[in-house]
C-alpha positions as CSV (number, residue, x, y, z in Angstrom):
1,M,86.2,76.7,91.0
2,T,87.8,79.9,89.7
3,W,91.4,80.7,90.7
4,Y,93.0,84.1,90.7
5,C,96.8,84.3,90.5
6,T,99.1,86.9,91.8
7,Y,102.2,86.6,89.7
8,I,105.8,87.9,89.4
9,L,107.3,88.1,85.9
10,K,110.9,88.7,85.0
11,S,112.2,90.1,81.7
12,S,114.1,88.0,79.3
13,K,115.3,91.1,77.6
14,N,116.5,93.2,80.6
15,S,117.8,91.2,83.4
16,G,116.3,92.4,86.7
17,A,113.2,94.0,85.2
18,I,110.1,92.8,87.1
19,Y,106.4,93.0,86.8
20,I,103.9,92.1,89.6
21,G,100.2,91.7,88.8
22,Y,97.1,89.5,89.3
23,T,94.7,87.8,86.9
24,K,92.0,85.2,86.5
25,D,93.8,83.7,83.4
26,L,97.5,83.6,83.9
27,K,98.3,82.1,80.5
28,A,96.3,84.7,78.6
29,R,97.7,87.5,80.7
30,L,101.3,86.4,80.0
31,A,100.5,86.4,76.3
32,Q,99.2,90.0,76.6
33,H,102.4,91.1,78.3
34,N,104.4,89.6,75.5
35,S,102.2,90.9,72.7
36,P,103.7,93.5,70.3
37,E,100.4,95.4,70.6
38,N,100.8,95.8,74.4
39,P,100.7,99.5,75.0
40,G,101.7,99.5,78.7
41,Y,104.8,99.5,80.9
42,S,105.6,95.9,80.3
43,K,106.1,96.3,76.5
44,R,109.6,97.8,76.8
45,Y,110.9,94.9,78.8
46,A,109.2,92.1,76.9
47,P,109.5,89.2,76.5
48,W,108.5,88.1,80.0
49,V,108.8,84.8,81.7
50,L,107.0,83.6,84.8
51,E,109.2,83.7,88.0
52,T,106.5,82.9,90.6
53,Y,102.8,82.7,91.0
54,L,100.4,82.1,93.9
55,A,96.8,81.0,93.3
56,F,93.9,82.3,95.4
57,S,90.3,81.2,95.5
58,D,89.2,84.8,96.2
59,E,89.9,87.7,93.8
60,I,90.1,90.3,96.6
61,E,92.8,88.3,98.3
62,A,94.8,88.0,95.1
63,K,94.5,91.8,94.5
64,R,95.5,92.5,98.1
65,F,98.6,90.2,97.8
66,E,99.6,92.1,94.6
67,I,99.3,95.4,96.4
68,Y,101.3,94.0,99.4
69,L,104.1,92.7,97.1
70,K,104.4,96.3,95.7
71,S,104.9,97.7,99.2
72,S,108.3,98.0,100.9
73,S,107.6,95.1,103.3
74,G,106.1,93.1,100.5
75,K,109.2,93.6,98.3
76,A,111.4,92.4,101.2
77,F,109.2,89.3,101.6
78,M,109.3,88.7,97.8
79,R,113.1,88.9,97.8
80,K,113.4,86.6,100.7
81,R,110.8,84.0,99.8
82,L,109.4,84.2,96.3
83,I,112.2,84.7,93.8
84,S,115.3,82.7,92.8
85,N,118.7,83.7,94.1
86,Q,119.8,84.4,90.5
87,F,116.9,86.7,89.9
88,K,117.6,88.5,93.3
89,E,121.0,89.4,92.0
90,A,119.7,90.7,88.7
91,L,117.0,92.7,90.4
92,E,119.5,94.4,92.7
93,K,121.7,95.4,89.7
94,F,118.6,96.6,87.8
95,N,117.4,98.7,90.7
96,N,120.9,100.1,91.4
97,S,121.3,101.2,87.7
98,R,117.8,102.9,87.8
99,E,118.7,104.8,91.0
100,G,121.8,106.1,89.4
101,K,119.7,107.7,86.6
102,R,117.6,109.7,88.9
């Protein structure tokens, strides 16, 4: 059986930086996020470590859950149920510092 994971990464470099995604190969995807050749958003906050993941037998459900976690109600659920208290505090500080730059 193939599993699809919706995952939450936290930055080791910048406390509170977060990345939410989904993949069929979590180990390979984490390696991509941490690769020096990574051209995307996650490059500037690398290295990443896994905070939480959920496995789904259906790819569509994994993608839907990723989209949900990026919504305002999904973010509230994530903060309440899916991340550690220590990471919640770092995430709040990170978001507050970003809001001050706008």
